[in-house]
Residue frames relative to the residue before (quaternion, step in Angstrom):
aa qw qx qy qz dx dy dz
M 1.0000 0.0000 0.0000 0.0000 0.00 0.00 0.00
E 0.3215 -0.7631 0.5421 0.1430 3.54 -0.46 1.26
N 0.8583 0.0946 -0.1369 0.4854 3.50 -1.08 0.93
W 0.5805 0.4674 -0.4094 0.5261 3.67 1.16 0.73
T 0.2012 -0.7727 0.5990 0.0604 3.54 -1.19 0.70
K 0.4515 -0.6942 0.4945 0.2639 3.59 -0.84 0.85
V 0.0556 -0.8467 0.5280 0.0357 3.74 -0.54 0.80
L 0.7881 0.0877 -0.0746 0.6047 3.55 1.57 -0.02
E 0.0149 -0.7479 0.6636 0.0075 3.46 -1.11 0.97
T 0.0781 0.7863 -0.5988 0.1311 3.40 -0.92 1.10
T 0.4968 -0.6328 0.5240 0.2797 3.54 -1.33 0.24
D 0.7085 0.4835 -0.2254 0.4620 3.49 1.38 -0.60
L 0.3487 -0.7457 0.5255 0.2149 3.61 -0.30 1.37
Q 0.6493 0.5119 -0.3647 0.4282 3.76 0.73 -0.79
H 0.6781 0.4780 -0.3158 0.4604 3.59 0.87 -0.74
A 0.6380 0.4991 -0.3192 0.4920 3.64 1.02 -0.56
E 0.6051 0.5516 -0.3252 0.4731 3.59 1.19 -0.64
L 0.6649 0.5037 -0.2499 0.4917 3.48 1.10 -0.87
M 0.6684 0.4628 -0.3132 0.4908 3.53 0.78 -0.73
R 0.6094 0.5442 -0.3368 0.4680 3.64 1.02 -0.71
S 0.6276 0.5430 -0.3019 0.4692 3.63 1.05 -0.80
V 0.6066 0.5535 -0.3253 0.4689 3.49 1.07 -1.07
L 0.6895 0.4760 -0.2798 0.4687 3.59 0.68 -1.23
I 0.6837 0.4936 -0.3317 0.4228 3.66 0.67 -0.82
N 0.6700 0.5053 -0.3098 0.4469 3.49 1.05 -0.78
E 0.6902 0.4233 -0.3048 0.5016 3.54 1.36 -0.30
G 0.6529 -0.5569 0.3031 0.4144 3.57 1.29 0.50
I 0.5718 0.5637 -0.3798 0.4594 3.73 1.23 0.14
E 0.3825 -0.7022 0.5701 0.1884 3.50 -0.88 1.18
A 0.0345 0.7916 -0.6003 0.1088 3.59 -0.81 1.03
V 0.0763 -0.8114 0.5794 0.0103 3.40 -1.17 0.89
I 0.3517 -0.7473 0.5331 0.1838 3.65 -1.12 0.71
I 0.1077 -0.7339 0.6649 0.0878 3.46 -1.05 0.83
N 0.1534 -0.8042 0.5705 0.0652 3.53 -0.47 1.06
Q 0.0462 -0.8163 0.5755 -0.0184 3.62 -0.48 1.22
K 0.3670 0.7329 -0.5085 0.2638 3.48 1.14 0.45
D 0.5609 -0.5893 0.4829 0.3240 3.56 -1.10 0.69
S 0.3884 -0.7462 0.4752 0.2578 3.78 -0.51 0.96
S 0.7000 0.4338 -0.3100 0.4751 3.59 1.04 -0.59
Y 0.7556 0.1612 -0.0664 0.6314 3.81 1.03 -0.78
T 0.2335 -0.8245 0.5068 0.0941 3.42 -0.10 1.47
V 0.5645 0.6005 -0.4270 0.3720 3.62 1.11 -0.12
F 0.6719 0.5333 -0.2761 0.4335 3.49 1.24 -0.35
G 0.7249 0.4356 -0.2234 0.4846 3.74 -0.61 0.57
S 0.3403 -0.7477 0.5525 0.1406 3.46 -1.38 0.27
V 0.2736 -0.6879 0.6348 0.2214 3.57 -1.24 0.27
L 0.1515 -0.8347 0.5294 0.0135 3.39 -0.90 1.10
L 0.2110 -0.7746 0.5921 0.0696 3.65 -0.68 0.81
Y 0.0887 -0.7755 0.6223 -0.0594 3.59 -0.72 1.32
V 0.0364 -0.7401 0.6698 0.0487 3.43 -1.51 0.61
P 0.6396 -0.5079 0.3621 0.4492 3.60 -1.14 0.28
D 0.6685 -0.5191 0.3619 0.3907 3.62 -1.04 0.61
E 0.7061 0.5157 -0.2572 0.4115 3.50 0.83 -1.02
F 0.6621 0.4594 -0.2619 0.5311 3.71 1.40 -0.31
V 0.4276 0.7326 -0.5005 0.1731 3.70 0.92 -0.26
A 0.6565 0.5182 -0.3310 0.4369 3.61 0.72 -0.92
Q 0.7130 0.4738 -0.2549 0.4496 3.56 0.74 -1.16
A 0.6227 0.4965 -0.3103 0.5191 3.70 1.03 -0.86
S 0.6622 0.5031 -0.3533 0.4285 3.66 0.68 -0.81
E 0.6735 0.5078 -0.2833 0.4564 3.54 0.93 -0.91
I 0.5986 0.5301 -0.3127 0.5128 3.61 1.07 -0.94
L 0.6943 0.4261 -0.3376 0.4716 3.80 0.61 -0.99
K 0.5944 0.5617 -0.3633 0.4463 3.71 0.84 -0.81
N 0.7555 0.3774 -0.2410 0.4782 3.64 0.68 -0.89
S 0.6665 0.4652 -0.3529 0.4635 3.59 1.02 -0.46
E 0.6525 0.5141 -0.3216 0.4544 3.64 0.98 -0.47
G 0.5958 0.5881 -0.3220 0.4421 3.48 1.39 -0.41
E 0.6273 0.6026 -0.2929 0.3970 3.56 1.26 -0.71
């Protein structure tokens, strides 16, 4: 994904969706790439990306949100 940076990698899709919602509520566009195996969901990761210009802001928001 050109001009997008990964700000979160997790194995929990629900956590990624929650963090995506937090970023969107803060006005930051965010997308999830689900790389989990469809047959064996214990394998793979869920990645959260934001546009390059929002990496610092998104990282700070995620850090504060995960601490709650």
